[in-house]
C-alpha angles and dihedrals in degrees: 000000000000118000116241112215113249096013094116091050092050092050092049090050091050093050089048091053093051092047089052091051092051093048090049091052091048093046090052093047099046099062092045091054092046094048094050108110115221110249119253113243131208088238104047094207087068092068122097127203096174093119098031119122108209094190091068097033121135095225094083116217090357092062093083090054089066095063131021110180112220097170145345095297102008131091144150123230123199130197148143145183142209117216121193124182126180122198129184128183124191115199093351092176097040091271095312114128118341113027095207142013123195124171145150130233118203130191124187115191129180125179144179122202116197117192114190099190124316095301109046129056142165124202126190127177127176123201139192120192123198139170130201127202098352110150095201114034130195128207089256095055097076138021139159124246107302141148109285091181130359121164145136122231127204124181113194099193131044092230088065095226089141131034124183113207128181129182137041122332137170118242118204109235089196095073116229097182143017093261094057093041093054092043093053094042093054096051115113104238091198089072101024101047116072134203093254090059097045101039130112102232119241090245089065095053117110117257124208110246111252093009139084092229119116128198117241093189132039094243092057094236093121116056136161142172124237125219124221090280094052094254116146116247133166096031115198121194123178090346098307137086109287137203135217117229121189114241117253132164087237091063115113095217100185090057097054119115120261090249097057123103118194116221132198142169134261089267095052105123124245091246089066091050090051092051093047093049094044099048102031098034086224132100126258113255118219118215125191128226092271096049096261122141109250102171150306134254112212135158094288093055091046092051090050092051092051093045089051092054094045088052090056087052091048092052090051089067100253144070121283113281118245089249093056095056097035116137128191 
């Protein structure tokens, strides 16, 4: 084939132009990718800063806190959040009792996320829960400094088809995807839900007018008086002196006297409360570490717990699983 003068020079010039265009596209794309800030997630352990470049971050001096490189593929990310929620209720009981209740709930969360290469990870999050001005508090309203999340991840394969996690992790009860919806719906509430979550707090129990007696059940057949520390005294059951008996799996509930009330703790499972209510016809009384009365779990509280679980199953797109509606 005859050579055309200048053909090689023209080909080289064309290749050079194409190369320059490719380099221009790459140069334009790389800064945009590097400057993109990773999105904050409701659960902070879902965030990833593997490709984040803190030196060009848009968070100013805080950008470097999000990623400390400790090796070629290893880094530590630090973070935290302050959550404030203010609630106000006007005539919460249709004008009966307190006319208004206004309070603030505060959550302080700090976390550290250590990635040791692409396959291993340790996530730790500390949380402190506080409430201010609430007239009737629940167990979930306040808590000291504790681990909110603490777990270790290991991913055996690079394609991340399987991840092994061990430790303590939050689960969002307001399902954000089908997997979480189905997982929550299939949980057995009889073992997952505890008395402290189900209970009607002592501050909500009816009090006899002109007396220090409070009603432990809605029919008023179980009553007691509280001392200055909130400890129950002078128990009356079915019109005669009663007695508290700590819950135990060895108790023969259907043989207890009609003046016995079974007591548990905030971590007593829902299954125990169901058994107590079913066989004694009386609620489970919850007693705190210092012997103070903190609440009761009766049939209304149990129904509410079961309805909440079946609602999760309905949201998941199917009927409640047999485990979710199991009864003893």
